[in-house]
Each structure stands twice: as C-alpha cells, then as structure tokens.
N, C-alpha and C positions, 0 to 999 in steps of 0.2 A: 451483416454480422460484425460485431466488434472485432478489431484486429489486435486487441491487446493480449488476450490470455492464451494459454497453451491449448492447442488443439488435441492434446492427448486426452482421451476420456478418463474420468476420475478413477474408474475401476481398474484401468490399466496402469495408472501412475504408481501403484504400490509395487508392481513388478519392476517398473522403470527405476524406481528409487533403489530397490534391492540390487539391481544390476550396476547402478552408478557407484555403489559402495566398493565395487571390485575393480573399477576403472583406474588404471595407473595414470598419474599425472606426469608429464615430461619433467625430467630432472631439473631443467632450468627454471621451472615454475614452482618447484616444491618449496614450501616453507615449513613451519612447525606442524607436527602431527595434530590433527583436530579431531573432535568427536562428532560423528554424523549420525542422524537418526535413520534406522532401517526398521520400519514398523515400530515396535516398542523395544527394540534391541539397540544398544549403542555399539557402533563399530568404528575402528580407527581407520581414518582416511587421510591420505596426504592431500594437501590443498595449497593453493596460492596463498602467500603470507597474509594478504588483506582479507581473505574470506573468514568470516567468523562463524558462519554456519555453511559448511561446504556440502550442501545437499539442497534439494528443491525446497525453497522457502520464499515464494514470490511476494512482492508488494508488502515488504515488512512495515509494520507499524510498532513503534517502541515507546514504552512508558517507563517511568521510574516510580516505584512504590516502596517507601521506606528505604532500605539499603540495597534493594534488588532492582534489576532491570528486567522487563518482560517484553517479549516480542511476539507478534501475531502475524500470520500470513494467510494468503489465499489457499484454498483447499489443496492438499497434497497427500498422496497416498490414500489411506482410509480415513483421514481426519478432515472434518468440515472446516475447522479453524485451528491449525496447529498453533501451540503456544510454547514458547521457550523462555528460559530464565537464566540470568547470569549475575554474578556479583559486581561486574563492571561492564561498561559499554563495549569493551573489547573482548569480554569473555572471561573464562570459558562458558560458552553457551550450551545448555542442555535442553533438548526438546522434552517437555513435560506431559504432553498429551493433547487432547482435544478440548479447547476452551468452550466450544459450542456443540456438545455431543448430540443434541436433538435439534434437527432442522425445523424451521418454522412450518406450520401447517399449510401455509399458502404456496410454498415452494414446490417445484416439480420433484418427483422422485427419480433416482438414478435408473429405476426400471423403465420409466417412461421416456427419459432423455439421458443419454450418456454425458452430455454437457451440463451436468447437474451441480457443479461445484459452487462454492461460495467465494466471492471475490473481495480482495482489498478491505479487510476489516480495520476498524478504527476504534481504539479504546480510550476512554477518558474517565476521570472521576468526577461525579456530580457533587454539588454542595452538601447533599445528605450523606455523603461517604460511600455511596454505592458506585459500582463501575458500570458504565454504559458502553455497549458495543454497537457501532453501526456496521453493517455488512451489505453486500450485494448478493441477491439470489434470483434465480429465474422463476418468474411467477407463473403458476399453472393456468391462471385465468387471463392475465395480460399477454402472455406469450412473449414477454420481454423481461429483461433483468430490471429489478427494482431494489430500492434501498429499504432495509428493515432494521429493526433495533432489538437489542437484548440486554438483560440486566444481570449483575452478579454481585454478591457481597464481597468477593475477593478477586484479584487480578488474574488468578489461575482458572476461575470459573468454579462450577459450570455456569455459563451464561444461559439464560432462559429467555426465548423470544417473547417480545411484548405484543400483545394484540393478535388479531386474526388476519391481518393484512400488512402490506408494506406501508411506510410512512411517506415515500415519494415514489410515484410511478405514473408516467404518462406515455402509453404506447405510441402516441402520435409523434412524440419526440425521440422515439427509439428506446424509451425506458430511462432509468437512472442508475448510474454506477459511481464508484470511487468516492464514497462519503468520507468526510473528515470533519473533525470538531475544532472550533476555535473559540477561545474565551478572551474578550478584549480586556484592556486595562481597567475598565470600569466595571468589570464582572458580567457584562452582557455576553450571552452565549450564542454561538452561530453554528450552522451546519453548512458545509460546502459539499457540492456534488457536481457530477457532470451528466448532462443528458446525452445518451449514447447515440448522437446523430449519425455517427459512422455506420450504424446498423440500418438506417433507413434513408441514407443519402441526404441528410439534412445537416445544418451546422451543429457542431459539437461545442457546447458552451459550458463554462465553469460558472455555477451559480452560487450566490451567498444568500442564505435564509436565516433570519433571526429565529431563535427558539426560546422558550421559557427554560428555567434552570433544570427541568426534567429532561431537556434535550429532544423531546418529541412532539411538544406542542408549538405549532408555528405561530409567529407574531408578524403580521404585515406581509407585504409582498416580497418576493425574492428579487435580487439584484444580479445582473450580468457583470462578471468580472473580466474574463477573456474568452475568446473563441478561437477556433482553428483557422486563422487567417494568415499565417506565416509559411511560405513555401518550404522551409526547412523542416516544418512539422509533418509534412507529407499527409496533411488532413487530419492529424491526431493531436489533441491535447487531452491529458488525463492526469490522474493522481495528484490533485491539488493539496497543498499544505500551505497554511497561512501563518506568518510570523509577524509580530509587532516589534519594531525597532524604535529607538528614540525619535528618529526623524521621519519614518515612513513605514508603511506596511510592505511586506515582501511575500509575494505569492510564488511558491515553487510549484513546478508542474513537469510532466514528462511529455515528450513529443516523438513522433516517428514510430515505425513498426518495432515491436519489442524483441523480435527474434534475431537481431544482428547489430551491426555496428552503427546503424542510423538511429537507434533509440538513444535519447539523450535527456538530461535534466536541465531545464531552463528555469528562468524566474522572471517575474514582472513586478514593478514597484508602483506605488501610489502614495501621495501624501495623506489620503483619507481612506477610510475602510472601504467604502463603496466605489472607489475609483474616480476618475479613469486610471487603468493600469497600463504602464508602458513596458513592453517586453525588452529585455536586455539585448544589446547588440551581439553579444557572445553568450553561448550556453554556459551553465555552471559546470557541467560535467559531460564529457563525451568519451568515447573510447580513446580518441587521440590525446585529449587533455590528461587522461590518466595513463598515458604512455603505453597503451595496449594492455594494461594489467587487468582491466575489467572490460568486458565486451558489452556495449549497450547499457551503461549505468543509468538506471531509472527506477520508477516506482518508489520514489524517495520519501522519507520521513525525516523531520528535523527535531532533535531533542537537545536543548542547550547549545553547546559549542560542537555538536557532532551531527553528521548526516548519516543516515542508514539507507541502503538501497540494495537492489538486486542487480546481478549481471548474468548474462547468458553463458552457460557452460554445458556443452554436450547435450543440448536439448532440455536442460533444467535451468532454474534461476536460483543462484546462490546468494546468500546475504553477505554484504560488506558494510564496512563503516569507514568514515574518514573524518579528520578534523575539519571544522567549518570556521573559516576566519572571516572577520568583518573589518572593512576599512570604510569609514564614513557611511556606515550602514549598508555597504555593498558586500555581498557574500562572495567568498572564493574558496575553492578546494584545491589544495596544493598537491596532495597525494592521498592514495587510499592506504589505510592501515590504522 
C-alpha cells in the first residue's frame, strides 16, 4: 500500500473538513483571516500566516493562465479534483468547485472501495490551447493506481477523461502515481511519474517518458531519473517536478512519510535531461528549515520563482507557498509566506 495519501475514506473527508473549519488555531500561530472551503460554502478560518488555503488541499499543482492563478489538489471532501483560483500566487485563494466532475470509466467507484479518491493532478496547456490534466486513479481491473488523462477548454474545467483506460499502468510495478508534465526548451514534451513500488515491496522509481504534443502519445522508451535509495527518504520518493535552469536540470521530489515531520522536499540535479541525477546533500524544505511553521512540507510544485506545497495540520494538508531563490542554479527556500 502506498504510504503517501490520507487513510481517511473520501466519503468521510467532507465531514472532517466541516469540523476543521471550527477548530481554533493557537494564538501564537494566528495570522491573517483566510477563506476556507467547506463544501460549497466559504467560511472564515484563522490560519498560520503562510497558509494560503487553510483547509485540506493536498499535493497542490499550480498554473498561471492570463492574469489568474489556478491550483488543483488530490480529492478532498466530495470533489474529485478541487480547483481554486486567485489573482496572485499568495491569494486570496477561493475554491471554485470540481475540475473533474466525472471520474473515468475505468476507475473504481466509491461504493466498491472507500479509497477511491484521485491523487496528485497535474495541469498544463497544450500547443492547441487546450488544458491537459494528468491524474492518478485506482483501476478497477488492474487493482492498482494508474495514471489517466483528461482534457478541457479552460483551466476551471470541466475536464473530461480521455479514452477508456489509463495511459500508464503496470500492476507488477505497483501501478503508477504522481504524474507531472515538463516541456523542454526545444518544445519537446515529457511525462514524469512514479511507479508505486512501495505498494509491492519493489523499488520506487521516478520515470521520464517523452510524449507527442498531445501529451498522451508516447515516443520511445522511458528513462529512470531517481529511485528510493537514500536512507533519509524512508523508502519513499514521490511528487516529481522538473525545472530547466541555464546550467542544469533540477528535479524536485518528496521523501518520507507524509503524516509528520519526516516528510520533506528534496531535489536532484543533472547537466542533461535524462541524467544521471545527483541528489542534494541537504533537502530543500523540512519542518526544521521552515522553523516549525509547516509540518512535513512536501507534495510541492514550482511555478516561476515560487514553490507551492502542503503541510500536515490536524489530520489534513493545507496549501502553502514560499519564495524560491536561486544561486548558481541551486534552489533555496528561506521562509514560507
């Protein structure tokens, strides 16, 4: 079983979120009043100053379209893929609904399995102007989580699943999770994902697969970038995000169990796209490096000079953002906010 996601069944999350809106935050941690989603109702909630969505919004993926920012998260409450919008990276963020209201036909139903949520969506714009979403869903036939795709004419959706099956799924490898898109400087498009080896006691590897501009047609063989071979990762690498800098490629990833202080965001670098990648001596973000302001900072996404990530709060994962600084193409996060 993958160790990444919440063990709270999706049908119970709606109640959990409603209760969280009434939880008082200790006075020492209170920042500005923020707006938190409870179902389709907006409720005022006190939050740590760095939280931009102070409610369950795990594995955030953030894009910019025109003058607006859009964020997508793992299933939460009754939504398959919650989507939020804001006029700036720091907010104010408003949850706007479900970006993928209809699950793919190949995914298990919540009646058949309470662990039916969709994980870690990734949204990007294709050359034809349409928005492509990658997501992870539990396959009814493979009995593992697999990567699927959906398409929309706009960033808010509705995204509609493509095809009658997943685009990546190998049960023998534990399935496939945590997809992410990457477009190189030459315009070539790639899909990153992790085979969920943690679920079957096999290596967990982050793979790079070239795709055509449609984002779903594979070209050539996949390439291994990193695997779970560092003791501090506790057997887990996930949530890959690839960035091209002038002198190197930087692969961000998360490691460790997500439910506490051991979850962190790390990175690896390579002079070439396909590697080899060398993991950094020190993580990019940990609970300690953020001075305890965020517990288990991970599930990160990078957009421009900012990093977006979630932190563990009272059994949920809130969304945060922080400035991302670069020195000689080496990333650093000084503070959350």
